[in-house]
N, C-alpha and C positions, 0 to 999 in steps of 0.2 A: 429304368421306366419310372416316370414320376409317380409318387405315392398315390395321388388321387385316382390314377388310371388303374391301379391295382385293386382298389377298393370297389370300384363300380364302373360299369361300362358307361361312357359318356354319350348321351344322345343330343345331337345338335340339330336345331331346326332353322338356324340362320347362318349366314356367312360370317357374321361377327363372332358367333360363338365358336366356329371352327378356327378362326384366325386367332382367337384368344387362347385356345388350347394348343394349337399346332406348334408354337415355338418350344414348348416344354417336352415335346415328343421327339424321340430318336428317329432313325431311319424307318420309314413307313411303307408297308405293302397295302395296296388298296385293291378292293374288289367292288366294282361297280355292278349293281343289280337293279332289276325291276321288281324285286321282292317275290313273294310266293316261293320261298327258298326250298330247294331240293338238295339232294346229296351232291350233286354236281357243283352247286354253289359253295357248299360246306367243304368240299374237297379243295377248292380254291382258297378258302379262308385257311385251311390247315397248312396248305403250301405257303401261303403268305406269312403265316405266323412262324413257320419253321425257318424262313429266309430273311425276317426282318425283326426289328426291335418292337414295333408296334403294328397293329392292323386296323384299317379303317374299312368300312362297308357303307355304301350308299344304297338307299332304297328309294326309287324314283320311277314311276311309270311315265316315261317320257312321251308327251303327246306329239312331239315333232316327228317321231320315227314311225308313226302309224299313218298309213294311207286310207284307213277306213275308221270312221267314228265308231261303228259298231264293234269293230275289233278292239279299239280302245276301251270302250264301255265293258266288254266281256272279259277283258284280261283279268285273271284272278288276282285277288289281293287278300292278304292276311298279316297285317303289320304286326299285331300283338304276338302272334305265333312266331313270326320272323325274329322279332326282338328277343324272344325267349331262347330261340335256337342260337342266336348270335352271342347272347350272354353266356350261354352254356360253353360255347367255343372259346370264351375268353377274349372276345373282340374289344378293343380299347375305345373305339369311336364309331358311332353310327350316324350318318348324315341323312336326315329326313326332310329334304327340301319339298316345297310345293311348286306347282307350275307357275303360280304367281310370283314366287320368289325368283326363280330361274329366268322366267320370261315376263318381266314387268310390262306394264303399259309403255308402248313405244319401242319395245324390243324389235330390232330390225336387222340383226347380224346373223348370217349363216356361215358355216364352215363347208365348203364344197370340195370334195376330193374327186379329182379326175382319174382316168385310166381304169384302175381296178374296180372302182365303184360303178362304172358305166355298163357292166355286164351282168348277166344272171339276175341276182336279186335287185340290181339297180333299176332295170327296166320293168321288172315284175312289181316292184314296190316304189313307185315314183316318190322321191323326197326322202326315202327311208334312210340312206346312208348320210345325207346332209344332216338329218335329225340326229343320228348317232354321233356323227363327228362333232357337231355343235355342242351337245351335252356332254360328251367326254372331254372335250377341250375346256368346257366351263368347270367340270368336276376336277380335272387336273390342275387348273389354276387355283381353285378354292383350297384344295386338300394338299397339294404340293407333294405328292408321294414320290419316293424313289423308284418304286416298282409298282406295276399295275397288272392284275391277273384276269385272264379271259380264257374261257373254254373254247377248244377247238371245234366244237360242234358248229359254231358260227365262224367257219373259216374265213369267209369273204369279209365279215365284219373285222376280224383280227387283222386281215391284210390292209383294210381301209385305215384302221386306227394306227397301224404301224407306218403306213404312208404318211399320214397326217403328222405323226410324232417326228418322223424324219424330215419331212419338208419344212415344218415349223420350228425346227430345232428345240422341241420340248425336252426338258431334262428328266424324262421318265423312261424307264426300261419297261417295254411291253413283254410280258411273259405269257405264253400260251401253255395250257395244260391239256393232255389228251382228253378226249370226249369221255365223260362219265356215263357208263351204260348200265342198264338194268340187267338182271340175269338172263333175259331173253334177247339182249342185244339192243334194245330200244334205247336211244339217246335220251338222257334225262332232259326234260324241258317242262316249264311251267305250263306250256299249252297241252301237255299230256292229260292234265286234269279236266279238260273240256271233252276228251274222247268218251264215247259211250263204251260199255263193256265189250260190244262186238267189235268197235273200231280199235279198241286197245289190243284185242286179240289179232288184229290185222297188222298192227304197227310194226311188228318185227320184220315185215316184208322189206322195209327200207334197208335195214342192216343186212338182211340176207342177200339183197341185190348187190350191195356194196361188196359183201364178202365174196360172192361169185365172181365179181370183176377182179378182186384182189387175188383170188386163187388162180385165175386164168392168167393174170399178169405174172404171177410168181412162176408159172409154167412156161413163160416166154412170150405170151400173146402180146403184141405191140400195135395191132390194128385198132385204132380208136373206134371205128364204126362198129366193128365186131364186139368190142367190149361194152359199148353203149347198147347194142342190140341184146346182148346177154343180160344186162341189168334190166332192160325193158321186159324181156321175157320172164325173168325171175319175178319181177313185180307182178305181172299179170297172173302168173301161176299161183303165187302166194295170196294175192288179194281177191282172186276169184271172180265170180260173175259180176259184170258191170253194165248190165242193160239199164237204160234209163227208166225211171218210174213214171207214173202217169203225168206228172208235171215236167218231165224231161230232165230231171236231176239224176246224176250218176252217183254211185256209191263212193267212187274214188276217180281222181283224175291226176295226171302228171303234168306239172308246170314245166319241168326240164329234167332230163337225164343226160348227163354229160360228163366228159373227162377233159380236164384242162391242165396246162402247165401251172404248177403251184406257184411260180414267181410272177406270172402276168395274168392268170385266170383266162388266158386265150386257149381255145382248143387247137392244139398243134396239128399239123398234117401227119406227122410221125411222132409217136410217143418216145421219149427218152427214158432214162432210168428213173426219173421223178415224174409221177403223175398223181393228180388228185381227182378222184371220182366224187361227183356231187349229184344230189337229186332233190327235188321239191315235189312233194305229193299232198294232194288234198283228200283227207278222209272226211266226207261230209262237209261240214263248214270249218274244219280245222286243218291248217296248212302246216305240214311238218317238213323240216329240212334235215339233211344229214350228209355226211361226207366221210371219205376215208382216203388216207394217203396209200397208194397202191404198192409202193416199194417199201419193204420192211425196214430198210435203213432209216428211213424218214419217220416212221411211226415213233420211235423213241426220242426223237428231237423235240423236246418240250419248250425250248426257249427260242425258236427260230424266228418268231415274228418280230423280234426286235431288230431284225435286219430290215433295211429299206425296201428290199424286194420281196419281202415275206419269206 
């Protein structure tokens, strides 16, 4: 590792700075983030450090992947805190681009991934995956990592990025790590900071619904409709009363509760030995997603999204 990287974490705000430093670095593990870091992010940083000579992290709240201006505005930010955490972890390089840098005037290119991106989160958040694929392709091109690390909480995003890497012959290995969970099962997410105390107490319901499906699957249940109904009942039991208020708003709503084939993200007629349960739930104004591989053999596979079929 070059001496200057051992002395102080490098903070780059331009492509030129990254490209000036990159040749002196050895094999790089890269963790792209939108900041407001939590233990889930830091666990990816630690895995990258254990498996590579150098570690780079990007912090960029990507406007292209938000379908709501209000959601973009409300996304939590704490850059100075994030930098302190990354320096403590021994990160070598942090890339802090602006939207103007990555999307200058006249920018007109998008990376569109078909198939797996056309389902679930795709229709629910129009343009989201094109925004994700576009920014990740740009970051891979700028930083040129050997390995890139993503959390499996965003399973469909991992599959989209893996598809893009395979189809475009990008020289990056996509590594997925198991979802980092709090002690009550809630998947770590920057959006959790927006939950009220009452909503945070409700949030474990997502994990409990997934765990109920996993338990039933382990006992031999292979009927997709019955497993999905079990998850829906568990959510309702855990989240409680949901009568609309005076303005017609409900305390919680489900966007989807489903079980799919983990290779295609298509709900199969009959479940095989590999199945992925996913759900998206709105608690007030906060939309939470979570997922779980139902077969225990798949739970331990942390590097499977480097395959073209996820």
